[in-house]
N, C-alpha and C positions, 0 to 999 in steps of 0.2 A: 862404255860403261855409262854412257849418257842416257837419262831417261827419256822415253817417247811419252806422247800424250797418253792420258787415261784411256781414251778409246781404243788406241792402238793396242795397249797392254791387256785390254779386256777381251779382244778377239784373238789374242795370240795363244795358239795351242801350247799346253805344258810340254816342257822339254821331257826327253826320255831319261832314263838313269842307267848308270853303269852297274855292272856286276863287279863286286870287289872281292878279294881273297879273304878267308876267315882271319888271317893275321894283320890284315891292312889297319885296324884300329891301332896297333902297336906302332906302326909307321907314321900314323897321324900324330901320336904322342910325340915321336922322335921329331917330326916336323916342327910341332908346337913348341917343343924345348929349343930347337934350333932358332926359331923366331924370338923367343924370349931371351935367348942369349945374344941375339943381334941387336936388340932393343931393350936392355934390361931396365934403363931408367924409365923410360915410357910405360914399359909393361908393368913394373912392380909399383910404380906410383898409381897406376890404374888399379892394381890389386889392393893396394893400401886405402885407396877411396872406398872400395867395396867393403873392406873390413870395417872401416869407420862408420859407413851407412848402417851396416849390419849390427854393430854394437849399439848404435843409436836408437835402433828400434827395438832390439831384443833386451837391453838392460832395463829400461823403464818398465818394460812388461814383467821381467823376472823380478822387480822389486815391488810390483803392485799386485792388484787382486786378480789379474788375468794371467798369472805365472803358468797356469796349466796350459795356455796356448802356445808357449814358448817352444816346446818339442816340436809341435805341428807346424809352427812357422819356420823352424829351421828345415824341417822336411820340405816345406813348400819352396824353400830356396831353389831347389831343382827345377821347379817349374819357371821361375822367373829369371834363371841364370841365362837363357839364351838372349834375353833383351839386355841384361846388364853387360853382356860381353860385346855389344856392338862396336865399341870403340876398338877392341882387340882384333875383331874381324878387319876392320879398316886398316889397322896397322899391318896386319899380314898381307892385304891386298897392296899397300904401298911397298912392303918389303919384297913381295913377288914381282912387282913391276920395276924394282930398282930405284924407287922414288924416296926423297927424303921425308922424314917423319916430323919436321919441324912444325908444320902445319896440319898434322894429322890430328883430328879431333873427331869424338863420337857425333858431335853436331853436324859435321860434314857429312857423316854417313847418313844420319837421319834425314837431313834435307833432301838427300838424293831421291828418295821414294817415301816421303813423309806420310802421305795419306795412307799408303797400303802398310807401311810399318805400324801406323796407328791402328789399323784394322788387326794385324796380327798381334799387336799388344792386347787389344780387345779380347781376342780368343783366349790368350794364355790367362789375362786377369779374370775372365769369367771361369775357367777351369779352377783357378786359385780360390776364388770366391766360393764356388760350389764345394770345394774341398773343405774350406775352413767351416762352412755352414754344416756340411755333414759331419765333420769332427766334432762341432759343438753340440749338435743334436744327438749324435751317439753318445757322446760323454754324458750329456744331461740325462739320457734314458737308461743308461747302462751302469753308471757309476753310482752307487747309492750310498757309499760311505761319506763322512764328513770330508770336505774337500781339504787336502793337505797343504802345508806350506810349500813355497817353492824349494827350500832345502831338502824337504822329504818327498817332494812330488814324484821324481823319477823312481825312487826307491819303493814308494808305497804303490804307485800304479803299475811300474813295468818291471820291478825286480822281486817284489814280494811273492809273486806267484798266486796272489789272491784275486787278481782280476784278469787271469788269461784269456777269458772270453772276449772281454772289452778290447785288450791288446790285439788279439787275433782279428777282430772286426775291423779295428782302426788301421792296422797293417794292411788287411786285405782291400779296404776302400781306398786307402792311399796309394796303394800299387795300381789300382784301376785308373785313378787320375793321373798318376805319373806316367803310366804307359801311354794314355791318351795324349798327354802334353809332349811326350817324346816323339810320338809318331808324327804330330801335327808340326813340332818345331826343330825336328833333327837338323834340317838345312835351311828352313824357311827365311830366317832373319839374314844370314849370309846372302842367300840368293836375292832377297829384296834390295839389298844395298849394291849388289853386283849387276843386276839385270833389271830392265823396264817391265816387269811382270806384276801382276797383282797378287794380293795376299792369298786368294783362293787357289790360284794356279801354284804358288809356292807351296801352299799347305798340301795340295793334291801330289805334288812332286816329292815333298818330304815323305808323306805316307807311302808312295811308291817306292821310294828308296829303301825304306824299312821293310816293305813287304818283299821286295826282290832280293834284299840282302839281309834276311832275318837273323841268320846265324852271325855275320860280322856285327850287325847293328845290336844284337843281344849283348855280345862281348862289349861293344862300345858303351852301351848303357851301363853295363856292370863296372867298366872302368871308371865311367863318370861318377857313379855312386860311391865307389871306393875312395876315389881321390878327393871328392867334395866331401865325403863322410870324415876322412881323415882332418879335413880344413875345418869342419865344424866341430869335431871332437876336442881340437886344440884351443877351444874357447874362441873360436872364428879366426885365430891368428893365422892358421895354415892357409886360409883362403887368400893371403898375400900373395903365395905362389900358385896355388891350385887353381884360381880363376884365370889369371894370364895363361898358364899352360893349357888349360882345357879351351880357352877362348881361341887361341892361336890354332890349336889342333883341330877345333871345330872348322874354321875356314879350310883347312887342308882336307878335312872329310868332306865338305861340300864340294870342293874341287874335284875330288876323286868320284864322287857319286853322281854328280850332275855333269853331263857332257857340255863342253864349251860350245858356244855359238860358232 
């Protein structure tokens, strides 16, 4: 797991990908749960940190003039989650190797391939920024009524039935950005902390893993949407368990999808 020089990683051909069974994502969740139970203190503290950060971002927005952005930022959580879980990948790697977690830190994982992780972060943040800009633009162009308060925002925009066209467009555009992010990031971040490869190689491998295993990966994406969705719907508190579970499971997904060196 030691990184090589940037010149070596630049010329290294991308690894192949394994084909997995349709039900394999369920085994990834089982393995993620096993890791969570093996290190509950470390994993749940990590989840608690994600919850606190999420609340610190969303609560001020919800109480201010930009409350209409909150639902879309919550949806954007799906895009940045692969980056937020980097420490969980590191924990699973240590557990897999039978190593102690006492000095296992997200910073340790980041330092291993920090330049390429920075590029991968740039990919995802670019998609996130484009998604937010598209959301704001569509909202400005298609929502002609007075802007409702946060207390009435979801009811007026999403539940009243008066803005079905806007909702359909926003959901469709969001789905396109989410699908792009999933294809790029399905295994990219775990791969970058595990191997001396560049971000472009990791992203191509991730895309290939999704293309070759489109049915299992569609199930995996659906499971992620449901589990994270439940965490978000519980006023973010469910992320306390959802993030560690999916973070550990994603490490095992990477291990199954990308052949070992």
